[in-house]
FINULUM-772041 format. One record per residue (C-alpha): x, y, z; residue in three letters; residue number from 0. Coordinates in nm, 4 decimals. Example, Ala and Ser with C-alpha at 12.3 -4.5 7.8 and 13.67 -1.06 7.14 Angstrom:
REM residues 2
<vexke <1.2300,-0.4500,0.7800>,'ALA',0> <vexke <1.3670,-0.1060,0.7140>,'SER',1> 
***
This chain:
REM residues 319
<vexke <1.8418,3.6561,0.8382>,'UNK',0> <vexke <1.5103,3.8318,0.9038>,'UNK',1> <vexke <1.4681,4.0951,1.1262>,'UNK',2> <vexke <1.0981,4.1412,1.2258>,'UNK',3> <vexke <0.9411,4.3547,1.4213>,'UNK',4> <vexke <0.8380,4.2862,1.7815>,'UNK',5> <vexke <0.5343,4.0924,1.7393>,'UNK',6> <vexke <0.3248,4.2632,2.0054>,'UNK',7> <vexke <0.3684,4.5747,1.8017>,'UNK',8> <vexke <0.3026,4.4131,1.5182>,'UNK',9> <vexke <-0.0480,4.2710,1.6464>,'UNK',10> <vexke <-0.1045,4.6210,1.8597>,'UNK',11> <vexke <-0.0802,4.8029,1.5618>,'UNK',12> <vexke <-0.2844,4.6119,1.2987>,'UNK',13> <vexke <-0.5645,4.5655,1.5771>,'UNK',14> <vexke <-0.5504,4.9783,1.5744>,'UNK',15> <vexke <-0.5212,5.0212,1.2236>,'UNK',16> <vexke <-0.8479,4.7847,1.1655>,'UNK',17> <vexke <-1.0414,4.9783,1.4298>,'UNK',18> <vexke <-0.8679,5.3190,1.3587>,'UNK',19> <vexke <-0.8562,5.3492,1.7508>,'UNK',20> <vexke <-0.6367,5.2871,2.0387>,'UNK',21> <vexke <-0.9613,5.1942,2.2611>,'UNK',22> <vexke <-1.0810,4.9611,2.0794>,'UNK',23> <vexke <-0.7791,4.7893,1.9966>,'UNK',24> <vexke <-0.7206,4.7919,2.3635>,'UNK',25> <vexke <-1.0667,4.6219,2.4249>,'UNK',26> <vexke <-0.9603,4.3588,2.1829>,'UNK',27> <vexke <-0.6601,4.2766,2.2939>,'UNK',28> <vexke <-0.7334,4.2530,2.6746>,'UNK',29> <vexke <-0.5030,4.5257,2.7207>,'UNK',30> <vexke <-0.5016,4.9036,2.8184>,'UNK',31> <vexke <-0.4971,5.2046,2.5672>,'UNK',32> <vexke <-0.1531,5.2755,2.7262>,'UNK',33> <vexke <0.0181,4.9447,2.6596>,'UNK',34> <vexke <-0.1457,4.9932,2.2784>,'UNK',35> <vexke <0.0108,5.3327,2.2523>,'UNK',36> <vexke <0.3388,5.1826,2.3969>,'UNK',37> <vexke <0.3183,4.9355,2.1450>,'UNK',38> <vexke <0.2959,5.1303,1.8447>,'UNK',39> <vexke <0.5586,5.3773,1.9807>,'UNK',40> <vexke <0.7724,5.1113,1.9440>,'UNK',41> <vexke <0.7137,4.9806,1.6378>,'UNK',42> <vexke <0.7020,5.3362,1.4979>,'UNK',43> <vexke <1.0829,5.3959,1.6530>,'UNK',44> <vexke <1.1710,5.0242,1.4925>,'UNK',45> <vexke <1.0828,5.1287,1.1600>,'UNK',46> <vexke <1.1677,5.4871,1.1698>,'UNK',47> <vexke <0.8293,5.6290,1.0762>,'UNK',48> <vexke <0.4895,5.7288,1.2238>,'UNK',49> <vexke <0.2043,5.5100,1.1702>,'UNK',50> <vexke <-0.0585,5.7364,1.2603>,'UNK',51> <vexke <-0.1719,6.1323,1.2665>,'UNK',52> <vexke <-0.2352,6.2319,1.6154>,'UNK',53> <vexke <-0.4609,6.5220,1.6607>,'UNK',54> <vexke <-0.6504,6.6601,1.9721>,'UNK',55> <vexke <-0.9699,6.5602,1.8215>,'UNK',56> <vexke <-0.9115,6.2233,1.6610>,'UNK',57> <vexke <-0.6769,5.9638,1.4991>,'UNK',58> <vexke <-0.5980,5.9102,1.1103>,'UNK',59> <vexke <-0.3897,5.6260,0.9720>,'UNK',60> <vexke <-0.2088,5.7197,0.6455>,'UNK',61> <vexke <-0.2762,5.4969,0.2997>,'UNK',62> <vexke <0.0361,5.3267,0.3465>,'UNK',63> <vexke <0.0447,5.2678,0.7202>,'UNK',64> <vexke <-0.3311,5.1173,0.6166>,'UNK',65> <vexke <-0.1977,4.9048,0.3297>,'UNK',66> <vexke <0.0987,4.7646,0.6122>,'UNK',67> <vexke <-0.1965,4.6924,0.8833>,'UNK',68> <vexke <-0.4004,4.4858,0.6096>,'UNK',69> <vexke <-0.0908,4.3103,0.5291>,'UNK',70> <vexke <-0.0378,4.2233,0.8455>,'UNK',71> <vexke <-0.4019,4.0997,0.9134>,'UNK',72> <vexke <-0.3611,3.8705,0.6040>,'UNK',73> <vexke <-0.0363,3.7448,0.7614>,'UNK',74> <vexke <-0.1963,3.7105,1.1252>,'UNK',75> <vexke <-0.4765,3.5421,0.9416>,'UNK',76> <vexke <-0.2117,3.2630,0.7747>,'UNK',77> <vexke <-0.0641,3.1657,1.0908>,'UNK',78> <vexke <-0.3743,3.1298,1.2291>,'UNK',79> <vexke <-0.5084,2.8874,0.9758>,'UNK',80> <vexke <-0.1675,2.7114,0.9717>,'UNK',81> <vexke <-0.1872,2.6682,1.3418>,'UNK',82> <vexke <-0.5206,2.5200,1.3347>,'UNK',83> <vexke <-0.4181,2.2678,1.0484>,'UNK',84> <vexke <-0.1270,2.1765,1.2425>,'UNK',85> <vexke <-0.3576,2.0909,1.5474>,'UNK',86> <vexke <-0.5591,1.9052,1.3236>,'UNK',87> <vexke <-0.2983,1.7366,1.1672>,'UNK',88> <vexke <-0.1862,1.6391,1.5167>,'UNK',89> <vexke <-0.5352,1.5226,1.5972>,'UNK',90> <vexke <-0.5780,1.3087,1.3086>,'UNK',91> <vexke <-0.2898,1.0820,1.4260>,'UNK',92> <vexke <-0.4834,0.9934,1.7139>,'UNK',93> <vexke <-0.6744,0.6254,1.6014>,'UNK',94> <vexke <-1.0155,0.6587,1.7125>,'UNK',95> <vexke <-1.1247,0.2770,1.8112>,'UNK',96> <vexke <-1.5207,0.1920,1.8849>,'UNK',97> <vexke <-1.6211,-0.1317,2.0002>,'UNK',98> <vexke <-1.8247,-0.3598,2.2099>,'UNK',99> <vexke <-1.8083,-0.2853,2.5857>,'UNK',100> <vexke <-1.7261,-0.6489,2.6762>,'UNK',101> <vexke <-1.5193,-0.7617,2.3865>,'UNK',102> <vexke <-1.3034,-0.4343,2.5212>,'UNK',103> <vexke <-1.2754,-0.5241,2.8610>,'UNK',104> <vexke <-1.2629,-0.9076,2.7924>,'UNK',105> <vexke <-1.0250,-0.8961,2.4949>,'UNK',106> <vexke <-0.8833,-0.6092,2.3800>,'UNK',107> <vexke <-0.7959,-0.4091,2.6958>,'UNK',108> <vexke <-0.5984,-0.6755,2.8513>,'UNK',109> <vexke <-0.3627,-0.7214,2.5170>,'UNK',110> <vexke <-0.3634,-0.2790,2.4734>,'UNK',111> <vexke <-0.0645,-0.2417,2.6860>,'UNK',112> <vexke <0.1507,-0.4572,2.4286>,'UNK',113> <vexke <0.0122,-0.2106,2.1647>,'UNK',114> <vexke <0.1487,0.0370,2.3612>,'UNK',115> <vexke <0.4867,-0.0706,2.4050>,'UNK',116> <vexke <0.5266,-0.1087,2.0399>,'UNK',117> <vexke <0.3934,0.1948,1.9312>,'UNK',118> <vexke <0.4403,0.4471,2.2393>,'UNK',119> <vexke <0.3628,0.7578,2.0739>,'UNK',120> <vexke <0.0242,0.6565,1.9042>,'UNK',121> <vexke <-0.2617,0.8011,2.0410>,'UNK',122> <vexke <-0.5663,0.6231,2.0600>,'UNK',123> <vexke <-0.9039,0.7181,2.1511>,'UNK',124> <vexke <-1.0982,0.4319,2.2794>,'UNK',125> <vexke <-1.4778,0.4375,2.3162>,'UNK',126> <vexke <-1.7337,0.1607,2.3923>,'UNK',127> <vexke <-2.1138,0.0952,2.3487>,'UNK',128> <vexke <-2.3566,-0.1821,2.4167>,'UNK',129> <vexke <-2.5232,-0.1601,2.0584>,'UNK',130> <vexke <-2.4703,-0.4584,1.8386>,'UNK',131> <vexke <-2.4324,-0.2551,1.4876>,'UNK',132> <vexke <-2.1761,0.0174,1.4762>,'UNK',133> <vexke <-2.1151,0.0428,1.0936>,'UNK',134> <vexke <-2.2639,0.4089,1.0790>,'UNK',135> <vexke <-2.0100,0.5501,1.2806>,'UNK',136> <vexke <-1.7286,0.4543,1.0182>,'UNK',137> <vexke <-1.9742,0.6411,0.7476>,'UNK',138> <vexke <-2.0392,0.9372,0.9926>,'UNK',139> <vexke <-1.6400,0.9491,1.0064>,'UNK',140> <vexke <-1.7176,0.9600,1.4179>,'UNK',141> <vexke <-1.4678,0.6555,1.4310>,'UNK',142> <vexke <-1.1537,0.5223,1.1958>,'UNK',143> <vexke <-1.1834,0.1579,1.3331>,'UNK',144> <vexke <-1.4895,-0.0459,1.4444>,'UNK',145> <vexke <-1.5172,-0.3597,1.6557>,'UNK',146> <vexke <-1.8157,-0.5331,1.5639>,'UNK',147> <vexke <-2.0312,-0.8481,1.5714>,'UNK',148> <vexke <-2.1991,-0.9813,1.2356>,'UNK',149> <vexke <-2.1100,-1.2329,0.9531>,'UNK',150> <vexke <-1.8232,-0.9937,0.8113>,'UNK',151> <vexke <-2.0778,-0.9174,0.5093>,'UNK',152> <vexke <-2.0367,-0.5499,0.5280>,'UNK',153> <vexke <-1.9955,-0.4991,0.1223>,'UNK',154> <vexke <-1.8846,-0.1018,0.1698>,'UNK',155> <vexke <-1.6230,-0.1972,0.4527>,'UNK',156> <vexke <-1.3136,-0.3845,0.4875>,'UNK',157> <vexke <-1.3394,-0.6607,0.7619>,'UNK',158> <vexke <-1.1274,-0.8739,0.9402>,'UNK',159> <vexke <-1.2525,-1.1891,1.1656>,'UNK',160> <vexke <-1.0916,-1.1544,1.4913>,'UNK',161> <vexke <-1.2737,-1.3657,1.7276>,'UNK',162> <vexke <-1.5869,-1.6184,1.6951>,'UNK',163> <vexke <-1.9187,-1.5780,1.8970>,'UNK',164> <vexke <-1.9512,-1.9999,1.9955>,'UNK',165> <vexke <-2.1884,-1.9861,2.2940>,'UNK',166> <vexke <-2.1696,-2.2062,2.5931>,'UNK',167> <vexke <-2.3062,-2.1884,2.9236>,'UNK',168> <vexke <-2.0708,-2.1343,3.2107>,'UNK',169> <vexke <-2.0664,-2.0862,3.5921>,'UNK',170> <vexke <-1.8663,-2.1260,3.8974>,'UNK',171> <vexke <-1.7479,-2.4589,4.0042>,'UNK',172> <vexke <-1.9544,-2.3803,4.3288>,'UNK',173> <vexke <-2.2676,-2.3347,4.2067>,'UNK',174> <vexke <-2.2337,-2.6268,3.9880>,'UNK',175> <vexke <-2.1783,-2.7962,4.2985>,'UNK',176> <vexke <-2.4968,-2.6438,4.4501>,'UNK',177> <vexke <-2.6889,-2.8186,4.1521>,'UNK',178> <vexke <-2.5403,-3.1389,4.2074>,'UNK',179> <vexke <-2.2139,-3.1876,4.0249>,'UNK',180> <vexke <-2.3834,-3.2341,3.6736>,'UNK',181> <vexke <-2.6264,-3.0574,3.4872>,'UNK',182> <vexke <-2.8462,-3.1399,3.1953>,'UNK',183> <vexke <-3.0405,-2.9536,2.9427>,'UNK',184> <vexke <-3.3593,-2.9660,3.1517>,'UNK',185> <vexke <-3.2246,-2.9037,3.4898>,'UNK',186> <vexke <-3.1476,-2.5688,3.3320>,'UNK',187> <vexke <-3.5408,-2.5023,3.4024>,'UNK',188> <vexke <-3.4081,-2.4893,3.7766>,'UNK',189> <vexke <-3.1085,-2.2762,3.7679>,'UNK',190> <vexke <-3.0830,-1.9299,3.7639>,'UNK',191> <vexke <-2.9904,-1.8169,3.4414>,'UNK',192> <vexke <-2.7881,-1.4872,3.4050>,'UNK',193> <vexke <-2.9001,-1.2991,3.0728>,'UNK',194> <vexke <-2.7282,-0.9924,2.9074>,'UNK',195> <vexke <-3.0025,-0.7334,2.7641>,'UNK',196> <vexke <-2.7209,-0.6420,2.5201>,'UNK',197> <vexke <-2.7187,-1.0040,2.3970>,'UNK',198> <vexke <-3.0657,-1.1034,2.4890>,'UNK',199> <vexke <-3.1089,-1.3905,2.2342>,'UNK',200> <vexke <-2.7919,-1.6012,2.3141>,'UNK',201> <vexke <-2.9862,-1.8326,2.5931>,'UNK',202> <vexke <-3.2849,-1.9146,2.3531>,'UNK',203> <vexke <-3.0395,-1.9642,2.0463>,'UNK',204> <vexke <-2.8038,-2.1882,2.3021>,'UNK',205> <vexke <-3.1251,-2.3735,2.4053>,'UNK',206> <vexke <-3.2908,-2.4188,2.0606>,'UNK',207> <vexke <-2.9757,-2.5999,1.9276>,'UNK',208> <vexke <-2.9046,-2.8000,2.2647>,'UNK',209> <vexke <-3.2751,-2.9301,2.2444>,'UNK',210> <vexke <-3.3873,-2.7263,2.5186>,'UNK',211> <vexke <-3.6884,-2.5683,2.3145>,'UNK',212> <vexke <-3.9294,-2.5888,2.6287>,'UNK',213> <vexke <-3.7380,-2.4170,2.9141>,'UNK',214> <vexke <-3.8255,-2.0597,2.9421>,'UNK',215> <vexke <-3.4791,-1.8217,2.8606>,'UNK',216> <vexke <-3.6257,-1.5321,3.0252>,'UNK',217> <vexke <-3.6344,-1.6519,3.4110>,'UNK',218> <vexke <-3.3638,-1.5412,3.5861>,'UNK',219> <vexke <-3.1194,-1.2529,3.6161>,'UNK',220> <vexke <-3.0426,-0.9653,3.3673>,'UNK',221> <vexke <-2.7863,-0.7883,3.3634>,'UNK',222> <vexke <-2.6767,-0.4706,3.1267>,'UNK',223> <vexke <-2.3855,-0.6433,2.9742>,'UNK',224> <vexke <-2.2398,-0.9866,2.8941>,'UNK',225> <vexke <-1.9174,-0.8428,3.1071>,'UNK',226> <vexke <-2.1479,-0.8338,3.4314>,'UNK',227> <vexke <-2.3133,-1.1539,3.3647>,'UNK',228> <vexke <-1.9815,-1.3257,3.3824>,'UNK',229> <vexke <-1.8903,-1.1538,3.6451>,'UNK',230> <vexke <-2.2655,-1.2981,3.8400>,'UNK',231> <vexke <-2.1608,-1.5919,3.7111>,'UNK',232> <vexke <-1.7730,-1.6190,3.8765>,'UNK',233> <vexke <-1.9592,-1.4960,4.1736>,'UNK',234> <vexke <-2.1692,-1.7948,4.1939>,'UNK',235> <vexke <-2.5169,-1.6558,4.1583>,'UNK',236> <vexke <-2.6135,-1.8305,3.8677>,'UNK',237> <vexke <-2.5384,-1.9511,3.5281>,'UNK',238> <vexke <-2.4483,-1.7516,3.2182>,'UNK',239> <vexke <-2.4075,-1.7694,2.8474>,'UNK',240> <vexke <-2.0625,-1.7034,2.7455>,'UNK',241> <vexke <-1.8446,-1.6442,2.4319>,'UNK',242> <vexke <-1.5848,-1.8461,2.4402>,'UNK',243> <vexke <-1.3435,-1.6104,2.2930>,'UNK',244> <vexke <-1.4164,-1.3694,2.5993>,'UNK',245> <vexke <-1.4443,-1.6514,2.8582>,'UNK',246> <vexke <-1.1365,-1.8838,2.7619>,'UNK',247> <vexke <-0.9015,-1.7065,2.9965>,'UNK',248> <vexke <-1.1570,-1.7563,3.3195>,'UNK',249> <vexke <-1.1930,-2.1366,3.1993>,'UNK',250> <vexke <-0.8702,-2.1916,3.2072>,'UNK',251> <vexke <-0.7704,-2.0558,3.5197>,'UNK',252> <vexke <-1.1043,-2.2548,3.6941>,'UNK',253> <vexke <-1.2750,-1.9293,3.7643>,'UNK',254> <vexke <-1.5630,-2.0360,3.5441>,'UNK',255> <vexke <-1.6493,-2.3894,3.4457>,'UNK',256> <vexke <-1.8853,-2.5077,3.1700>,'UNK',257> <vexke <-2.1119,-2.7921,3.2682>,'UNK',258> <vexke <-2.1981,-2.8776,2.8653>,'UNK',259> <vexke <-1.9663,-2.9773,2.6144>,'UNK',260> <vexke <-2.1820,-2.8496,2.3644>,'UNK',261> <vexke <-2.0932,-2.5599,2.1761>,'UNK',262> <vexke <-2.3312,-2.3273,1.9331>,'UNK',263> <vexke <-2.1891,-2.1516,1.6892>,'UNK',264> <vexke <-2.4370,-1.9210,1.5445>,'UNK',265> <vexke <-2.1968,-1.7891,1.2534>,'UNK',266> <vexke <-2.1518,-1.4652,1.3973>,'UNK',267> <vexke <-1.8062,-1.3406,1.5090>,'UNK',268> <vexke <-1.6250,-1.0502,1.5989>,'UNK',269> <vexke <-1.4741,-0.8539,1.3010>,'UNK',270> <vexke <-1.2132,-0.5448,1.2508>,'UNK',271> <vexke <-1.3718,-0.2977,1.0380>,'UNK',272> <vexke <-1.3249,0.0215,0.8394>,'UNK',273> <vexke <-1.3822,0.1868,0.5134>,'UNK',274> <vexke <-1.2091,0.1509,0.2067>,'UNK',275> <vexke <-1.1071,0.5294,0.2040>,'UNK',276> <vexke <-0.9106,0.4438,0.5250>,'UNK',277> <vexke <-0.7097,0.1467,0.3954>,'UNK',278> <vexke <-0.3997,0.3018,0.3837>,'UNK',279> <vexke <-0.3610,0.5240,0.6810>,'UNK',280> <vexke <-0.0211,0.4417,0.8806>,'UNK',281> <vexke <-0.1987,0.4681,1.2263>,'UNK',282> <vexke <-0.4620,0.2580,1.1474>,'UNK',283> <vexke <-0.2465,-0.0127,0.9457>,'UNK',284> <vexke <-0.0119,-0.0183,1.2571>,'UNK',285> <vexke <-0.3443,-0.1319,1.4587>,'UNK',286> <vexke <-0.4965,-0.3673,1.2137>,'UNK',287> <vexke <-0.1370,-0.5530,1.1856>,'UNK',288> <vexke <-0.1115,-0.5566,1.5735>,'UNK',289> <vexke <-0.4638,-0.7120,1.6335>,'UNK',290> <vexke <-0.4306,-0.9642,1.3704>,'UNK',291> <vexke <-0.1155,-1.0748,1.5058>,'UNK',292> <vexke <-0.2859,-1.0990,1.8623>,'UNK',293> <vexke <-0.5905,-1.3124,1.7220>,'UNK',294> <vexke <-0.2871,-1.5943,1.5984>,'UNK',295> <vexke <-0.1408,-1.5799,1.9093>,'UNK',296> <vexke <-0.4590,-1.6043,2.0946>,'UNK',297> <vexke <-0.5629,-1.9267,1.8849>,'UNK',298> <vexke <-0.2300,-2.0896,1.9289>,'UNK',299> <vexke <-0.2556,-2.0086,2.3081>,'UNK',300> <vexke <-0.6100,-2.1636,2.3156>,'UNK',301> <vexke <-0.5008,-2.4896,2.1205>,'UNK',302> <vexke <-0.2618,-2.5462,2.3599>,'UNK',303> <vexke <-0.4284,-2.4525,2.6784>,'UNK',304> <vexke <-0.5068,-2.7427,2.9249>,'UNK',305> <vexke <-0.7440,-2.6179,3.1432>,'UNK',306> <vexke <-0.9731,-2.8720,3.2228>,'UNK',307> <vexke <-1.2908,-2.6458,3.0854>,'UNK',308> <vexke <-1.1385,-2.6237,2.7824>,'UNK',309> <vexke <-1.0271,-2.9569,2.7079>,'UNK',310> <vexke <-1.3681,-3.0666,2.7487>,'UNK',311> <vexke <-1.4793,-2.8218,2.4846>,'UNK',312> <vexke <-1.1673,-2.8592,2.2269>,'UNK',313> <vexke <-1.3516,-3.1336,2.0532>,'UNK',314> <vexke <-1.6383,-2.9331,2.0100>,'UNK',315> <vexke <-1.4735,-2.6428,1.9181>,'UNK',316> <vexke <-1.2605,-2.8464,1.6685>,'UNK',317> <vexke <-1.5939,-2.9472,1.4796>,'UNK',318> 
***
């Protein structure tokens, strides 16, 4: 069994030996010179020898005591490095996930409690953005996992398809009733279009595919994110262009309705992405396997959903 001298006494001696001064050691350790003197006297009593030569004018340290002080400094530095490694290793167990804000709010966040129940000790650092392209965060080491939209053609990344980005206009039943209960593409010229500034081309894409090339897609209200546009649609302010995967639960619950059964698939989707160097990370594997399981469950739920709006869209979704 090791019997080591008191740690505080060792720290006091190491600092005093390095400075060859009780006063400077006291300043470094934020104590009084008297406290340093007492700790060194304690260490001398434990060791049974004097560590300093004290005179009325100065303080001297013998060669063997200086060597002891140097060895203690190296030991304290090893402890410091080991402590930093331990803290870094603990922080490394935090999985850093970065994804678009609306996907986070409307798809990931409602499911995240399930992951936490499965892995209660897994630390998650979740950040969001309105930017569409996020791959650089992986290359810069600022994220472990990025959920981003695209076509899955990132040759230097591992990618798993999570949810389609098929587009369809949506609004509240009250707003649809205020327009006469039915809509044609031409009537959208008189409707209030709700646009996400994070996805400014969605209305144009859908209108062009649906035969509404002459309709101005910029008239109406503009919001910072799709989440805000969807909320405005639910409040009856106008009609938003929605991504099926993000508004399916609102369609099933009747909070939103889809006046058109034409769904435009622009080929984009949400993907889970990470670097090839990280694909064996246990924390990443846990999250990857869990979220892919959630995708399977979501698709099964959507296939079985009986909401009138979803039922009306199912033929289009199956094409």
